[in-house]
C-alpha positions in Angstrom: -28.9 42.3 -58.7 -28.2 44.7 -61.7 -31.9 44.2 -63.2 -32.8 45.1 -59.6 -30.9 48.5 -59.4 -31.8 49.2 -62.9 -35.5 49.1 -62.4 -34.7 51.3 -59.1 -32.9 54.0 -61.1 -35.9 54.0 -63.6 -38.4 54.2 -61.4 -36.7 57.1 -59.5 -36.1 58.8 -63.3 -39.7 58.1 -63.8 -40.7 59.8 -60.4 -38.5 63.1 -61.1 -39.1 63.4 -64.6 -41.9 65.5 -64.2 -39.3 67.9 -61.8 -36.6 67.5 -64.5 -38.8 69.0 -67.4 -40.6 71.7 -65.4 -36.7 72.8 -64.4 -35.5 72.8 -67.8 -37.8 74.4 -69.4 -38.6 77.5 -66.7 -34.8 77.3 -65.3 -32.0 76.0 -67.3 -33.6 77.0 -70.5 -34.6 80.5 -69.7 -30.9 80.9 -68.1 -28.9 79.5 -71.2 -31.1 81.6 -73.6 -30.6 85.0 -71.9 -27.0 84.8 -71.9 -27.5 84.3 -75.4 -29.0 87.3 -75.8 -26.7 89.4 -73.7 -24.5 88.0 -76.8 -26.8 90.1 -79.2 -27.9 93.3 -80.4 -31.5 94.0 -80.9 -31.4 95.7 -84.7 -34.8 96.3 -85.0 -38.1 96.9 -83.0 -40.6 94.5 -84.6 -39.7 90.7 -84.2 -37.5 91.8 -82.3 -36.6 88.2 -81.7 -36.0 87.5 -85.0 -33.6 90.8 -85.8 -30.7 89.6 -83.1 -27.0 90.7 -84.4 -23.9 89.1 -82.4 -22.1 91.7 -80.8 -20.0 89.2 -78.2 -19.3 91.1 -75.1 -20.2 94.1 -76.2 -22.9 95.0 -74.0 -21.4 93.7 -70.6 -18.9 96.5 -71.6 -21.2 99.1 -71.8 -22.6 98.0 -68.7 -19.5 99.5 -66.8 -19.8 102.5 -68.9 -22.9 103.3 -68.4 -23.8 105.8 -65.4 -27.0 105.1 -64.9 -26.4 101.5 -64.5 -23.8 102.3 -61.8 -26.7 105.0 -60.5 -29.0 102.0 -60.0 -26.0 99.6 -57.9 -26.3 102.8 -55.5 -29.6 103.3 -55.1 -29.4 99.0 -54.5 -26.8 98.6 -52.1 -28.7 101.6 -49.9 -32.0 99.7 -50.4 -30.0 96.9 -49.5 -28.5 98.5 -46.7 -31.6 99.8 -45.2 -33.4 96.6 -45.4 -31.3 93.8 -44.7 -30.7 94.9 -40.8 -34.2 96.6 -40.5 -35.8 93.8 -41.4 -33.6 91.3 -39.4 -34.5 93.6 -36.0 -37.4 93.7 -36.3 -38.2 89.7 -37.1 -36.1 89.3 -34.3 -37.7 91.6 -31.8 -41.0 90.2 -32.5 -39.9 86.5 -32.2 -38.6 87.6 -29.0 -41.8 89.2 -27.4 -44.2 86.4 -29.0 -41.2 83.8 -27.2 -42.9 84.9 -24.0 -46.0 83.6 -22.3 -48.1 86.3 -23.1 -52.2 86.4 -23.7 -53.7 86.2 -27.0 -50.1 85.1 -28.5 -51.6 83.1 -31.0 -53.3 85.9 -32.3 -50.4 88.3 -32.1 -48.3 85.9 -34.7 -51.3 85.6 -37.3 -51.6 89.6 -37.3 -48.0 90.1 -37.6 -48.0 87.6 -40.7 -50.8 87.7 -42.6 -49.1 90.8 -44.3 -46.2 88.4 -45.9 -48.9 86.7 -48.1 -50.6 89.5 -49.0 -50.0 90.9 -52.7 -46.6 92.8 -52.7 -48.0 95.5 -55.6 -51.6 95.4 -53.8 -49.6 96.8 -50.1 -47.2 99.3 -52.6 -50.8 101.4 -53.7 -52.4 100.8 -50.5 -49.4 102.6 -48.6 -49.2 105.0 -52.1 -52.3 106.3 -50.5 -51.1 106.3 -46.8 -48.1 108.5 -48.1 -50.2 110.7 -49.9 -49.2 114.6 -49.7 -53.2 115.3 -50.1 -55.5 112.9 -48.0 -52.6 110.6 -46.1 -53.2 109.4 -43.2 -49.4 109.8 -42.3 -49.2 113.4 -43.7 -52.1 114.3 -41.5 -50.8 113.3 -38.4 -48.3 114.5 -38.8 -50.1 118.1 -39.8 -52.2 117.7 -36.1 -48.5 118.4 -34.6 -47.2 121.0 -36.2 -45.4 119.1 -39.2 -46.1 120.1 -42.5 -42.4 119.2 -44.0 -44.6 116.7 -46.1 -47.8 118.3 -46.8 -46.6 119.3 -50.4 -45.3 116.7 -52.0 -45.7 113.9 -49.5 -43.2 111.1 -48.2 -42.9 109.4 -51.6 -42.0 112.7 -53.4 -39.5 113.8 -52.0 -35.7 112.4 -52.8 -34.8 112.2 -49.3 -37.5 110.0 -47.4 -38.6 108.3 -51.0 -36.6 105.5 -50.5 -36.6 105.3 -46.7 -40.5 104.9 -47.1 -40.4 102.2 -49.7 -38.2 100.2 -46.7 -40.6 100.9 -44.4 -43.3 99.0 -46.0 -41.5 96.2 -47.1 -40.2 95.8 -43.3 -43.5 95.7 -41.9 -44.8 93.3 -44.7 -41.8 90.9 -44.9 -41.4 90.9 -40.6 -43.7 88.4 -39.9 -42.1 85.8 -42.2 -38.8 86.2 -40.4 -40.5 86.3 -37.1 -42.0 82.7 -37.8 -38.0 81.5 -38.5 -36.3 82.8 -35.5 -39.5 82.0 -33.5 -39.0 78.1 -34.5 -35.5 79.0 -33.6 -35.7 80.6 -30.0 -38.2 77.6 -29.2 -35.2 75.1 -29.8 -33.1 76.2 -27.5 -33.0 74.3 -24.1 -34.2 76.2 -20.9 -31.2 74.5 -19.5 -28.9 76.6 -21.4 -30.6 80.1 -20.1 -30.9 78.6 -16.2 -27.6 77.7 -16.2 -26.5 81.1 -17.2 -29.4 82.3 -14.3 -27.7 80.6 -11.9 -24.0 82.2 -13.3 -25.3 85.6 -12.5 -26.0 86.5 -16.7 -28.5 89.6 -16.7 -31.0 89.4 -19.6 -28.6 91.5 -21.7 -25.6 88.6 -22.1 -28.1 86.1 -22.3 -29.6 88.1 -25.6 -25.8 88.4 -26.9 -24.3 85.9 -25.4 -26.8 83.0 -25.7 -29.8 83.7 -27.7 -27.8 85.6 -31.3 -25.4 83.7 -31.5 -27.9 80.4 -31.6 -29.8 81.8 -34.3 -26.8 82.7 -36.4 -28.0 79.7 -38.9 -31.3 81.9 -39.4 -29.8 84.8 -39.4 -27.5 84.2 -41.9 -30.7 82.5 -43.9 -32.4 86.0 -43.6 -29.4 88.3 -44.8 -28.9 86.0 -48.1 -32.5 86.1 -48.8 -32.4 89.7 -47.9 -29.9 90.0 -50.3 -31.0 88.7 -53.1 -35.0 90.1 -52.5 -33.0 93.6 -52.9 -31.1 92.8 -56.3 -34.3 92.0 -57.3 -36.2 95.0 -56.1 -38.7 96.2 -58.4 -42.4 95.9 -57.6 -42.4 97.7 -54.8 -40.4 100.6 -56.6 -42.9 100.5 -59.2 -45.8 100.7 -57.5 -45.1 103.4 -55.4 -42.6 106.0 -56.9 -41.5 104.5 -60.9 -38.0 105.9 -60.1 -38.7 107.8 -57.6 -38.1 111.7 -57.3 -35.3 113.4 -59.4 -32.1 113.6 -57.7 -29.0 115.7 -59.2 -26.0 114.7 -59.9 -23.6 116.6 -61.7 -25.4 117.3 -64.8 -27.4 114.4 -64.8 -30.4 113.9 -63.2 -31.4 110.0 -61.7 -34.6 108.9 -60.0 -33.9 108.4 -55.7 -35.6 104.9 -56.0 -34.0 103.9 -59.6 -33.1 100.6 -58.2 -31.7 97.8 -60.9 -34.5 95.9 -60.7 -36.2 98.9 -62.2 -33.7 99.3 -64.7 -33.8 96.2 -66.0 -37.8 96.7 -66.6 -36.9 99.7 -68.5 -34.7 98.1 -70.9 -36.4 94.9 -71.4 -39.8 95.1 -71.4 -39.7 99.8 -72.3 -36.6 100.2 -74.8 -36.3 96.8 -76.2 -32.6 96.5 -75.2 -32.9 92.6 -74.8 -29.5 92.1 -74.9 -28.3 94.9 -72.6 -31.1 93.9 -70.3 -29.6 90.1 -70.1 -26.3 91.6 -69.6 -27.0 93.4 -66.7 -29.0 90.3 -65.3 -26.0 87.8 -65.4 -24.1 91.3 -63.9 -26.6 91.2 -60.9 -26.4 87.1 -60.8 -23.0 87.3 -60.2 -23.2 90.0 -57.5 -25.6 88.2 -55.6 -23.8 85.0 -55.6 -20.6 86.9 -54.2 -22.2 88.5 -51.6 -23.9 85.3 -50.9 -19.8 83.7 -50.6 -19.3 86.6 -48.4 -22.1 85.8 -46.3 -21.6 82.3 -45.8 -17.9 83.2 -45.1 -18.9 86.0 -42.3 -21.6 84.5 -40.5 -21.0 80.3 -40.6 -21.1 78.7 -37.3 -18.2 79.0 -35.6 -16.4 75.2 -34.3 -13.6 74.9 -32.0 -11.6 72.0 -32.5 
């Protein structure tokens, strides 16, 4: 028995070894090394990894005094507050519409899901032309109805519209993924539940709010967590469309209207080569993501009655 159990354990480890190696090299080691970097400061811009000085938690302390980092967190919160509910609402709406027996429903599902598989940077570049103040399609459409507000600076050149414009692109691109999740969940709800509700005289709104949405709570929880984490890591769309966005004057300083934390992290690490500072920033983002995910799990977990 002992030899057979040992043989099973060895064979299991052999099959798991590729994953263990990949996990250790690409996930575990970078995680620990980034924490090591967060406790150091670059002292020379030549061979930066060989010119590190241990500074303890000074990078973390400096971040809490950094006004630009605080602004980036605020912009990230603004981005998340826009994209998470809009993304969930759009995905749910598409799923409810396509859950009905419509003609060409498979074609519509494919059409709505197709943008999700496209590269985000490419999508951002395409929408930059669409938003362009000089030859953009949307600008021309607004001009035909007498609206010239976007004719000079476009959608991405104004602080008030830059972030919503980026959010709309991401919502349209990612709605197909959420639609597929909601659609699968909707098709798993028994028809007898709706039939019983109809017998009791429930309206379509009551069926939606009392049956459909509560039963879709696990998918909604997943969408919220994924959306918040994606908002904290937002970078590609901001870089492709706005490169930080138009300036917003706050007091005596000017900040980018789309200067999210992911963009600040990129600028700190790759442009200014402040490796330790950027690593400390990444761990603060990790702590925020874990905290928000735990709160969402607490608020959106299925309710059970005993």
